[in-house]
N, C-alpha and C positions, 0 to 999 in steps of 0.2 A: 503492499499499500505508500502512495506516494507519504511524506510527509507535509505533516498539516502547520501552519500558520496562524492563528486567530487572532485579528485586531476587532477589537469594542470602542466603540467613540457615542456619545451623546447623536450627533447626529451628522447632517450634511450638508449644514447651509454656507453660503459664501466665505470661509474663511482661514488664518494661514496654517490652524492646526488642522483641519479639513484637509487642506491642499496636499499637507505634506504626509497624513494617514496614506491618498491614495496615491502619492507618489512611491511612499515606499511599500504598499502591499503591491501595486501592480510591478515596481523593479522585483521582489523577492517573487513575487510569481514567475517573471520572466524566468529566474535561474530554474525551473521546474517545481518550486512547491505547489501544495496546492492551498491557495490560501481563501480563506472568507472573511467577508468585512460582516461584523451586525452592528448595524445600528437602530440605536433604542429610541430612536425619534424615523417617520419617513418621510424628513424635510431631506430633498437633496436638489440642490442646484450645481450638481460637477456629471460627469458623462463618466460609468461606471466603464470599466476597462474588460473586455471578453473574458480574460483570465484569472476574472476575479468573483468569485461567488458572493452576491451579494444579499441579504436579508435583513430582515427589519424586523424589532422586536417592539411596538408602539402600543403604548399606555393607554386605551380609551376609558379607566375609569373615571366617572362622571361624580362619583358619591362626595357626601357631604365630609365626610373623614382623609379623604384620596390624600391632602398635604400629610396627615398624619402616617399613612401609612404605607406612603409612598415608596419608601426606599425595599421596605420590607418585601411589600409587594410586587415591587418592580425586579427584585433577586427571585423571586419564586417564579414570574414568567419567564427571567432567561434562564433560570436553569431548566424550565420544560424544553425550550429553545434549544438549549446544550445538549442537555440527553437526547434530541433528536438527531442533532446535528453532531456528534458522538458516535452513534449510531451511523451515521453515515460514513462518517470520513476517518473514524478513528479519535484516539485525545492527540491534541495539539502536541506540539514540541517547545511550543514555545504562543506566549498571549500575551498581548500589546493592548494596554487600557489605557484609553488617551480621555484627556477630560474629566476636573473633578468633579460632574455629578453621575460619571462613569465611573470613578475608580471606588464612590460612596456605592453603589450597586454590586459595584466585583468584588468586594471584599465580605460583601454578605452571599456571596454564591456559594452551594455547598457543591454544586458541577466541578469548580475553579480549586476547590478547598487544597489539591493535591497536584491540581498544575503546574508549569514554569510560569509564574503571572508575575508581569513586568511592567507597572507606569510611569507611562512618561508625561513627567512636566513640563508644560510649553511657556508657562509665564513667572512672572513674578507674583508669586503668592501673597508675601505680607502689602502689594501695592494695591494688587486687584480683590483682595479679598477683608484684608485690616484697613487700607489707606482710610477710610471716612468714617471708622466705627469709635464710639465714646471707650472707656476703659472698661466697662464691663461687659458690651459686646463683643469688644474687642478680643479679652482674652476667653470667651464663651467662643466665639468664633475658632479660634486660635486652637485652644482644646481638644475641638472636634477634626478640625485637622490632622493636628497630630493624631490620634484616635485612629485616623481612615490607613495613615500610612505606616504607624510607628511596625517596625520590623517588616517591613515590607521593601522588597527588588524595585528600586527607582531609579529610569534613565533622566538624568537632564538633557537638556537641548542645547545647553551652554554652561560653563563654568559658573558665571552668576546666578543660573538660576539655583544650580546646586551650595552653591555660601547662602542664597535666601532663606532656603528649607532649612539649613540645619542650625545658623547661627543666628536666623533671625525668626524664623516659624519655632526653631526648635524640634524637628523633627528625629528622630534615630530610629533610621531605617535597616535594614538587613542588611543591605548593599544596595549604594551610589555609586554610578558613573556616569558622565558625560558625553553623549553622541549626540555630534551636530547633525539638522537635518540636511536631507539628500536632494541634491539638482545633478540634473539628468540635463548636462551641459550642449550633446548634440538636439536633444530634443525641445530645449527651451527656444536655442536658437533657429531649429523648425519652426516653431511654435510661433516665435516674433515676424516669422516674414509674411502673414496674415494679413489680411487688412488691417486698415489705420483709419479710423474715421478722424484724427487729425493731424493727415499726413500733411507735410507742407506749411505747418503751421510752427510759429516759436510757440512754446509752451513748459511751464515746470508740471510736474505730475506728482499726484498723491495720492496713493490705493491704501483701501484701510476702513474696517467697519464702522459706522458711527456711533461711537461712543466714550465717553467721559477718556477714558485712559489713553485715544489716539491723540488729542488734545486738536482734533483740526480748527476750532477755536481760535488756540497760538500759531498755526501755520498761517489762518486769514490776517490773523494784528500782523506776524511777521511779512507776509508779502505785501501786505497796504505801506508799511515802513518801507517797504528793500526799493518800493520806487522802481523794479523792472517792468519795462517796455515790452511785457509779455503777458498769453491770459495762465493762470493754474486751474488745470484742470482736475477734479478730487472724482476717483472712480472709488465706490463704495456703495453701501446701501444698509439703513438702519432702521428702529424703532419711527412710528412716528415723529413722535416729540423729538428726539434726537433731529430728525431731519430738521422741523420747523427750526429748533433750535440756529442749526446752521445756516438754516436759510435766512433767520432774522438778523445773523451775524454779518452776513454776507451785507445784508441793506443797510446795515448802521453802519457798515464800513465802505457804502455806495461800490462797492464792487460791483455790481449787479450786471455790468459789461465785460467782466475780465476774468469774473469764476465762472466755471464748466462745472455742476452737477452731474456726472455722467450716469450714473448709476451704477449698478453692481455688472461686471464685465465675466466671462466665463474664463476669457482667455483676455488677457490684459497687457499681455506681451507686446504685442504691436505698438501700443501707445506709449509702455516703455520704451520700447525702443529708438521709438521716436523722437522721444521728448529730448529737449535740450540740458535737463537735471530735474533730477529726480529727489524730495523730500519727505524726509519723515518727521513730525514733532512729538512720539508719545511722551508720554513720563512714565512709561515703561515699557519694554518689551524683550519676551524670553529669547526671543532668535529672531529677529526681521527678514523674514524670505524675501520680500519686496526687495531689501537693500542687495541681497547677494544677484537676485535676477536681472537687475540695474548691469551690478559689473558684470555680468554674464552676455549681456545686450551692447556693454560698450556705452554704457548711459551715466553720468558725474551722478553722487550721491553725497547729499546734504541729511542731515541729522542729528536730534538732541541729543547729547549723551546722558540718555537715560538709563537707571538702573538696568540689566540686564545685559544680553549681549551685542549692542552697536558694538562695546569697546572690544568685542572680540573678530568683528568685520572690521570695522575702520581701524586698521593698525599701519605705523609705519605713512608713510604721505596722505593718508583717509585721515587722519586721528585730527589734522589743522581744519577737517571739514563739520565737525563737530562742534554744536552752539549747548552751553548754558541751558536749563528749562526757565529761559524770556524769551518773551517774542524780539525786541531787541535783536541778542545775543542772534538768536535764529535769520533775523533780516540781513544780518553782517554775513553770514557764512551764507545764505540764499547768492549776496551780491558775487560773494568772492566765487562761489560755486559755477556763479553765471558768467563770471568775467573772467576767470584762471582754474580753471577747470582741470583734474590732475592726469596726468596718461595709466588708462587704467590697462592694468598685463593680468594676464591668465592665474599669474603668484597671486595675487588677490582674493583669488576664488576657489584656489587647489584645494583645501582643505576640506570644500563641502560634496567634493565630487562623488557620483550617488553609488558608484563600486566599493566605494573606499567605506562609505558607511552602511550601504547591505552587508558588505562582509565584516564590520565588529557586531550588528544584528544576529546575522545569523551562528555568529559565536556563543550566541545568548540560547541557543536551541538544543535542550538536550532529550532523549529517548527516552 
């Protein structure tokens, strides 16, 4: 029987962790493994490669106590799915659980109790889960997160994410390793050749979901201050309230003629390749793949020097294009990137190459 590897994830809306999971799953399937991708939501904004067995365990409970019983109920539902899956394909040699809600369910699974499970952490938890909480709520949330990961096998997508988990979140894992996210350089370059709706224009590009941690408001302020004679194209989507906030900010800064909210794109790579500059404005990032994709496409990058993996991407000459967490500093770096961009070389993204990353994941597989 072909060796079986299982990925479990919250769902597949347009997001970085979701894109990474699909890339990794496809790369491993291309090596001849039987790969199952089990989603805990029917939300799907990506195309599923033909060599991946995609399954959904959707929660349809609408009862009054659904929130109180959600984790245990969903763990039982997951176990029913897994029992059928394992009967068909055998028990997996490796299980990768991605995103915190998924992890909270996976640790309650009876079917996975004796499996080789690794939890992949994509973000800076102290920022995303504790950042705006008052002391008591912060302590309670921190304690809950510690309980989920205590004694577990953990993969972090950057050294900074691992340091945050141990030193700030106080998590004591069974084992913790850093494996960078995988990037298929040839495939990225091929997909970047598709049609670009902004071809022939001079523009700065930002790609990211509309969420407070991404700080598109800071980017808009920086762009307004920079005085760069170009358009700012923002690719992404979010809840209606977040979108309305961005639209209000654009109006407040009188940028309606210069800023384009382009919506979600299944393939933003042609827009990345065609941009004169790519900009990131976040408060924290696990390992921002859009920066790596931009380098592969030959597009200069500017980013806030936020907690997380940005500093592991923007090394050497690229370090000069990091801003502090203010609109004024980001405006300065936008002007620098626009007027005096760095020379991009293959060495800047070599450590993220997909085959190196897949080799590291497959070393975790056990019979």
